[in-house]
Each structure stands twice: as structure tokens, then as C-alpha cells.
C-alpha positions in Angstrom: 10.9 -15.1 7.2 8.2 -15.3 9.8 5.1 -13.2 9.4 4.6 -10.2 11.7 2.2 -11.1 14.5 -0.9 -9.0 15.1 -0.9 -6.8 18.2 -3.4 -7.1 20.9 -5.1 -3.9 19.8 -5.5 -5.1 16.3 -6.8 -8.4 17.4 -9.4 -6.9 19.8 -10.4 -4.4 17.1 -11.1 -7.1 14.5 -13.0 -9.3 16.9 -15.1 -6.3 18.1 -15.9 -5.4 14.5 -16.9 -9.0 13.7 -19.2 -9.0 16.8 -20.9 -5.8 15.4 -21.2 -7.5 11.9 -18.7 -5.2 10.3 -15.7 -6.0 8.2 -12.5 -4.1 7.3 -13.3 -3.8 3.6 -17.0 -2.8 4.1 -18.5 -6.2 3.1 -21.4 -7.9 4.7 -21.2 -11.2 6.5 -22.0 -13.4 3.5 -20.5 -11.2 0.8 -17.7 -12.4 -1.6 -15.0 -10.2 -2.8 -14.9 -9.2 -6.5 -13.7 -12.0 -8.7 -12.0 -11.4 -12.0 -11.0 -14.2 -14.4 -8.6 -13.6 -17.4 -6.9 -16.0 -19.7 -3.4 -15.9 -21.2 -2.3 -16.1 -24.9 -1.8 -19.9 -24.7 -4.5 -22.4 -23.9 -4.7 -23.4 -20.3 -3.3 -20.2 -18.7 -5.6 -18.5 -16.3 -5.4 -15.6 -13.9 -7.9 -15.2 -11.0 -8.2 -12.1 -8.9 -10.2 -12.5 -5.6 -10.0 -9.0 -4.2 -6.3 -8.5 -3.6 -5.5 -12.2 -3.8 -4.0 -13.1 -7.2 -3.4 -16.7 -8.4 -2.1 -18.1 -11.8 -2.9 -21.6 -13.0 -1.2 -23.3 -16.0 -2.3 -26.6 -17.4 0.0 -28.9 -19.5 0.0 -32.4 -20.8 2.4 -35.2 -21.9 2.3 -38.8 -23.0 3.3 -41.3 -20.3 2.7 -44.9 -19.4 -0.5 -45.6 -17.4 -0.7 -47.0 -13.9 -0.8 -50.8 -13.7 -4.0 -50.7 -11.6 -5.8 -48.5 -14.2 -4.4 -49.1 -17.7 -7.3 -47.4 -19.5 -7.3 -44.1 -17.6 -5.2 -41.0 -17.9 -3.4 -39.3 -15.0 -4.3 -36.1 -13.3 -1.8 -34.2 -11.0 -2.1 -30.9 -9.2 0.7 -28.8 -7.7 0.2 -25.6 -5.7 3.2 -23.5 -5.0 3.4 -20.7 -2.4 5.8 -18.2 -3.8 7.7 -15.7 -1.6 6.5 -13.1 -4.0 3.0 -13.6 -2.6 3.9 -13.1 1.0 7.2 -12.8 3.0 6.0 -15.7 5.2 6.3 -18.2 2.4 9.7 -19.8 1.9 11.1 -21.0 -1.4 11.6 -24.8 -1.9 10.1 -25.8 1.5 6.8 -27.5 2.0 5.0 -25.7 4.8 1.9 -27.0 6.6 -0.3 -24.6 4.7 1.1 -25.8 1.4 0.5 -29.4 2.2 -3.1 -28.7 3.3 -3.9 -26.7 0.2 -2.5 -29.4 -2.1 -4.5 -32.1 -0.5 -7.7 -30.1 -0.6 -7.1 -29.2 -4.2 -6.7 -32.9 -5.1 -9.8 -33.9 -3.2 -11.7 -31.1 -4.9 -10.8 -31.8 -8.5 -9.3 -35.3 -8.9 -11.3 -37.3 -6.3 -14.5 -35.7 -7.4 -14.1 -37.3 -10.9 -14.9 -34.0 -12.6 -12.8 -35.0 -15.7 -13.3 -38.0 -17.9 -10.0 -39.7 -17.4 -10.8 -42.6 -19.9 -10.9 -40.1 -22.7 -7.2 -39.4 -22.0 -6.2 -43.0 -23.0 -4.3 -43.3 -26.3 -3.2 -46.9 -26.3 -4.5 -49.1 -23.6 -1.7 -50.1 -21.2 0.9 -48.2 -23.1 0.2 -44.5 -23.7 -2.1 -42.1 -21.9 -2.2 -38.4 -21.4 -1.0 -37.0 -18.1 -2.7 -33.6 -17.3 -0.7 -31.5 -14.9 -2.0 -28.2 -13.3 0.5 -25.9 -11.7 -1.0 -23.2 -9.5 1.2 -20.3 -8.4 0.3 -17.6 -5.8 1.2 -14.1 -7.0 -0.3 -12.2 -4.0 -1.8 -13.4 -0.8 -4.7 -11.5 0.9 -6.5 -14.5 2.3 -8.6 -17.3 1.1 -6.0 -18.9 -1.2 -8.0 -22.2 -1.5 -11.1 -20.6 -3.2 -8.9 -18.7 -5.7 -6.8 -21.7 -6.5 -9.9 -23.9 -7.1 -11.4 -21.4 -9.4 -8.1 -20.9 -11.3 -7.5 -24.6 -11.7 -10.9 -25.5 -13.0 -10.9 -22.5 -15.3 -7.5 -23.5 -16.7 -8.8 -27.1 -17.3 -11.8 -25.8 -19.1 -9.7 -23.5 -21.2 -7.0 -26.1 -22.0 -6.7 -27.9 -25.3 -4.7 -31.1 -25.8 -3.0 -32.0 -29.1 -4.8 -34.4 -31.4 -3.3 -37.9 -31.8 -3.2 -40.3 -34.8 -2.5 -44.0 -34.4 -1.2 -46.2 -37.3 -0.3 -49.7 -36.1 2.0 -49.3 -33.2 3.1 -45.7 -34.2 1.5 -42.8 -32.3 1.7 -39.4 -34.1 1.1 -36.2 -32.2 -0.2 -33.4 -34.4 0.6 -29.8 -33.7 -2.0 -26.9 -33.7 -1.1 -26.0 -37.3 -1.9 -29.5 -38.6 -5.0 -30.2 -36.5 -7.1 -28.3 -34.1 -6.5 -29.1 -30.4 -9.1 -31.0 -28.5 -10.7 -29.7 -25.3 -11.0 -31.9 -22.2 -14.2 -33.8 -21.4 -15.4 -32.1 -18.1 -18.5 -33.4 -16.3 -18.9 -30.7 -13.7 -17.0 -27.8 -12.1 -16.3 -28.2 -8.4 -15.6 -24.9 -6.6 -14.4 -24.5 -3.1 -16.1 -22.0 -0.7 -14.4 -21.1 2.7 -16.1 -20.2 5.9 -14.3 -18.7 8.9 -15.6 -19.2 12.5 -15.0 -16.9 15.4 -15.6 -17.1 19.1 -15.8 -20.9 19.0 -18.4 -20.9 16.2 -20.6 -18.1 17.4 -19.8 -15.8 14.4 -19.4 -16.8 10.7 -17.8 -15.0 7.8 -17.6 -16.0 4.1 -14.4 -15.5 2.1 -12.1 -14.3 5.0 -9.3 -11.9 4.2 -5.7 -12.3 5.4 -6.2 -10.4 8.7 -9.4 -12.2 9.5 -7.7 -15.6 9.0 -5.2 -14.7 11.7 -7.8 -14.2 14.4 -10.3 -17.0 13.3 -10.8 -20.0 15.5 -11.7 -22.5 12.7 -12.1 -22.9 9.0 -14.6 -24.9 7.0 -14.0 -25.5 3.3 -16.8 -27.0 1.2 -16.3 -28.0 -2.5 -19.5 -28.1 -4.4 -20.8 -27.9 -8.0 -23.8 -26.1 -9.4 -25.9 -29.2 -9.0 -25.6 -28.9 -5.2 -23.4 -32.0 -5.0 -20.8 -31.8 -2.3 -17.5 -33.0 -3.7 -15.4 -32.6 -0.5 -15.6 -31.0 2.9 -12.8 -30.2 5.3 -12.8 -28.6 8.8 -9.7 -27.3 10.5 -8.9 -25.4 13.7 -10.3 -27.9 16.2 -13.7 -26.4 16.8 -16.9 -28.3 17.3 -19.6 -27.5 14.7 -23.3 -28.4 15.0 -25.3 -30.0 12.3 -27.3 -26.9 11.8 -24.2 -24.8 11.2 -22.9 -27.2 8.5 -26.3 -27.2 6.8 -26.4 -23.4 6.8 -22.9 -23.2 5.3 -23.8 -25.7 2.5 -26.9 -23.6 1.5 -24.7 -20.5 1.3 -22.1 -22.4 -0.7 -24.6 -23.6 -3.2 -25.6 -20.0 -4.0 -22.0 -18.8 -4.3 -21.0 -21.8 -6.5 -23.8 -21.1 -9.0 -22.7 -17.5 -9.3 -19.0 -18.4 -9.7 -19.8 -21.1 -12.3 -21.8 -18.6 -14.4 -18.9 -16.2 -14.2 -16.4 -18.8 -15.4 -18.7 -19.8 -18.4 -19.1 -16.1 -19.3 -15.3 -15.6 -19.2 -14.7 -18.7 -21.4 -17.3 -17.5 -23.9 -15.7 -14.0 -24.2 -12.3 -15.5 -24.7 -13.7 -17.9 -27.4 -15.4 -15.1 -29.3 -12.3 -12.9 -29.1 -10.1 -15.7 -30.5 -12.5 -16.5 -33.3 -12.7 -12.8 -34.3 -8.9 -12.6 -34.4 -8.8 -9.9 -31.8 -6.3 -9.5 -29.1 -6.7 -11.7 -26.0 -4.6 -12.6 -23.0 -1.3 -10.9 -22.6 -1.5 -9.3 -26.1 -4.5 -7.3 -24.9 -3.1 -6.3 -21.6 0.3 -5.2 -22.7 -0.6 -1.8 -24.4 -2.8 -0.9 -21.4 -0.2 -1.8 -18.8 -2.5 -4.2 -17.0 0.0 -7.0 -16.2 0.7 -5.8 -12.7 -0.3 -7.9 -9.7 -2.1 -5.0 -8.1 -3.8 -2.0 -9.8 -6.0 0.8 -8.8 -9.5 0.9 -10.3 -10.4 4.2 -12.0 -13.0 6.3 -10.1 -15.7 8.0 -12.2 -16.0 11.8 -11.7 -19.3 13.6 -12.2 -18.8 16.2 -15.0 -22.4 17.2 -16.0 -22.7 20.5 -14.2 -19.0 21.7 -14.5 -19.7 24.6 -16.8 -22.6 26.0 -14.7 -20.6 25.6 -11.5 -17.6 27.4 -13.0 -19.8 30.3 -14.3 -21.4 30.8 -11.0 -18.1 30.9 -9.2 -16.8 33.5 -11.6 -19.9 35.7 -11.1 -19.8 35.6 -7.4 -16.0 36.2 -7.1 -14.6 39.6 -6.5 -12.9 41.5 -9.3 -9.1 41.6 -9.1 -7.4 45.0 -8.6 -6.5 46.7 -11.9 -3.2 48.2 -10.7 -0.8 46.9 -8.2 0.0 49.1 -5.1 3.3 51.0 -5.3 5.8 49.7 -2.8 6.8 51.8 0.2 10.6 52.2 0.2 11.9 53.4 3.6 15.3 54.5 2.3 17.1 54.7 -1.0 18.8 51.5 -2.0 16.6 49.3 0.2 14.4 46.6 -1.2 10.9 45.6 0.1 9.6 42.1 0.7 5.8 41.9 1.3 3.0 44.3 0.9 4.4 47.2 2.9 2.6 46.5 6.2 4.2 47.9 9.3 6.6 45.4 11.0 5.5 44.1 14.3 8.9 43.0 15.5 10.7 45.0 18.2 7.6 46.7 19.6 9.1 46.7 23.1 12.1 48.7 21.9 9.9 51.2 20.0 7.8 51.6 23.2 10.9 52.4 25.3 12.1 55.0 22.7 8.6 56.6 22.8 8.7 56.8 26.6 12.2 58.4 26.5 11.0 61.0 24.0 8.0 61.8 26.2 10.3 62.1 29.2 12.6 64.6 27.4 9.7 66.7 26.2 8.0 66.8 29.6 9.8 70.0 30.6 13.1 71.7 31.4 12.8 71.2 35.1 12.8 67.5 34.9 15.8 67.6 32.6 17.8 69.7 35.1 16.9 67.4 37.9 18.1 64.4 36.0 21.4 66.1 35.2 22.0 67.0 38.9 21.3 63.4 39.9 23.7 62.1 37.3 26.5 64.5 38.5 26.1 63.5 42.1 26.2 59.8 41.1 29.3 60.5 39.0 31.1 62.2 42.0 30.3 59.4 44.3 31.6 56.8 41.9 34.9 58.7 41.6 35.4 58.9 45.3 34.8 55.2 45.6 37.3 54.4 42.9 39.9 56.6 44.6 39.4 54.7 47.9 39.4 51.2 46.4 42.3 49.7 44.6 41.3 47.0 42.1 43.7 44.2 41.2 42.9 42.8 37.8 44.1 39.4 36.6 45.1 38.7 33.1 41.9 36.9 32.3 39.8 39.8 33.5 41.8 42.2 31.4 41.2 40.0 28.3 37.5 40.0 29.1 37.4 43.8 29.3 39.3 44.0 26.1 36.8 41.8 24.4 34.0 43.9 25.8 35.4 47.1 24.1 33.5 47.6 20.8 34.6 50.0 18.0 31.5 51.4 16.3 32.0 52.1 12.6 29.7 54.7 11.0 28.8 54.1 7.4 29.1 57.8 6.6 32.8 58.0 7.3 35.5 57.2 4.8 38.1 54.5 5.0 40.7 57.0 6.4 38.4 58.1 9.2 37.8 54.5 10.1 41.5 53.8 10.4 42.0 56.9 12.5 39.2 56.0 14.8 40.4 52.5 15.3 44.0 53.7 16.0 42.7 56.3 18.5 40.6 53.7 20.2 43.6 51.4 20.5 45.7 54.3 22.0 42.9 55.1 24.5 42.7 51.4 25.5 46.5 51.3 26.0 46.5 54.4 28.3 43.7 53.1 30.3 45.7 49.8 30.9 48.7 51.8 32.0 46.7 53.8 34.5 45.2 50.6 36.0 48.6 49.0 36.3 49.9 52.1 38.2 
């Protein structure tokens, strides 16, 4: 599944914000996202959260035959897998261009930098050596996967313990953790990758780009360095031309970030070691009761509760006292319920106005009433004379329409018998009127 491309509005907005030295998550130009390092129950299992980017690394070992070119050295292998769980753009079982690039950079960063003593992994020269394998799985992708993967891989190697081995003649005995304590790996230094994103052909620089910033960037520079300021590997992608001053500035920024991350890894390893010695819960056993094994979680926000009592008392004092008794409802007629507070209804004001005008016209005087009655009688006579002169021929459709227009008004005060009588008289009147019209 292909990722959804950014619209032109989003792209222009991101580039305009970068020109104004602003970022979507509120960071400054050289700020890193919050890094969290946790370890699993087993040795060699490490989880790294870089903002919303989440990566898991697992280290394992096995006895294999050494390479012919180096019979006295162990073997190191790294594998980074882009899971569809991390992003819909990642496909299962298919090596994408991004996956190949990340795997090569991870091998340059950790294996080619000689950060681990591979000669200490030799059991029998030319026959048995330890093969250390590190599998990195992406759980969520929010940009800068390389930095999170490098931190997770080196943390997993520092936390890993291999089984102890005993040699008697040609027999090799591997002891379990119950028989002998596992042995940690011999690590010389900890190389950590720091990524820099360039925009507008190298004009603007950002540290630790997020996923949306990676979509609009022109180039990426990844520098792997240890706390001794030794560059282990450097890679530039995107096809942009960088000046010597730009690379030197990025290396100085990377040295500061690497020292901070190295201190954070050492502190996380120390906390895990003390927790295991004390016999307390660590790893998954600690996170299960608190439901913290989710990929994404919302941090708790602290609420100020110091002046709550004083604020509540002041609100109660300034508030108006509630009425002691509820107002009695105004019932317009017996058997009628009321909804609301008894306020006069504002619907049908025009009809009420017409009724008031009619009442005023009736009460204006007897003369006006007599004049109105005379006018009505004259109009009635004229209509009768017109009807006598004109003969109307009604079709069946017009008769049905007139029948439909006739309405029988039922008064609630009359009984059932009166209703039947009224309806029958109305039907008789309608029949006589039809006969007269036909004649």
C-alpha cells in the first residue's frame, strides 16, 4: 500500500514554517524528541521511544563455525525489519529501498566500527565461535527510524548476556543461567547515529526530523559517532551538495547529542541492574499491571490543586441563593399539562393580531356593523344573479375535488349520536347539492 502523498498546501505550510524556524511539535531547530529506553524481562530485549517512533531490538546468540578468513573472531549480524504495523507504506516480506539503506547504515555503524570485541566470542579456534544476532523491529514510524534503531541495537547489546561455556578436551559444554551466571559482551564504545535534514538545497537544517518533515526534505545526513567524538560512519542521501562548513557544524551538534544519549543509556542500564538485584519487577512484569505495553500512550497532565478550597468557597459566597419554593404552574384548562415555565407562547402572533383587529372593528359602533351587513347583502344578491345567468358544467374530477374540500367539523362537546346525525345530515346536504347542479 502506497503512502498518501502530501498536498501542495501541506507542503507549502511545512516549508514556510521551517523558514520561520518553527516546527510542528513546537521544538527548536536543534532539539531532539523525548527518548525513553526500557528493557524486557529477558536479557537483550530493548524498547526505544523517540517521540512517537517506537522500535524494539532483540539480541540472541548461537554457536557456529567461524569464517575461514578469520577463524579466531566471532560473527556479528544485524537485521532491521520494517513491519506493516509501523506504517501502511511498509510491505511484509519485501525489501524496500528504505529497508536496504537502513540495514547497511546499521551495519556500518555497529559492525564496521569495531565497537564489540569479536575475539572474545571465540570458543575453539577454527571450530566454534559465538554468532551474535540483533533483530530490530519497527513498531511505529513517526520519522528518524535510523537514530531509534541505532540506540535500540547498542542498548540491546549492552544489556545482553551470553551463556558461559566450559571446554573439556574436544567437548564444549554450554551452561544455563541456573548453573552459571551469563557473561556480558565486551563493548569498547557505543556508536550512535544522529540524523540531519536539509531543506531548500541546504539552506535550512533540522535535527531529528519527524515523518512529515522527511517527506519535504531535500537531503539527509546521518553521522554515527561515539562520546569520544570519533566518527564511526557518515552517509549523505538526497543528491544535495554540502559545504565543508555545514558538515563540520553537523559533527559538532552530533557530538553534543551523542554524549547526552550515551549518558541516558548508561542510566537506564544501571536502573535495570539495580532492579534485578533487588528482586523487584522489571521489563514486562513491571509494565503489565499498569497497562503500559501499548505502542502509543498519553502522558498524564498535572493539575494545580492548591487553591481549590478557597476558589470553591468564593464561588459559593458570590453565587445567588436558589429559590426556596418552585412557582406553581399555570394551567390554561382542566386536563391540560404544561411544559416550561408558563411563559406566554410567541407562536401565532399574526393570528392573534388579526383577531384583535376584528374585535376592535366589531366594537367600533353599530353604524359600521349595519354598513357591513348591507354591503354583504348586496354582494350576495349580485352573486345569485350571476349564478342564475351562468350555467356551469362540472367534470367528474372537479366534483371529486369539491367533495374532498367539504369538511365535517366535529365538536368535542357533542355525544357520539350527535356526531353520527351531523355526519348523515352533511352527507344528505351534499347529495342534494349534487342533484341541483346536475339539473
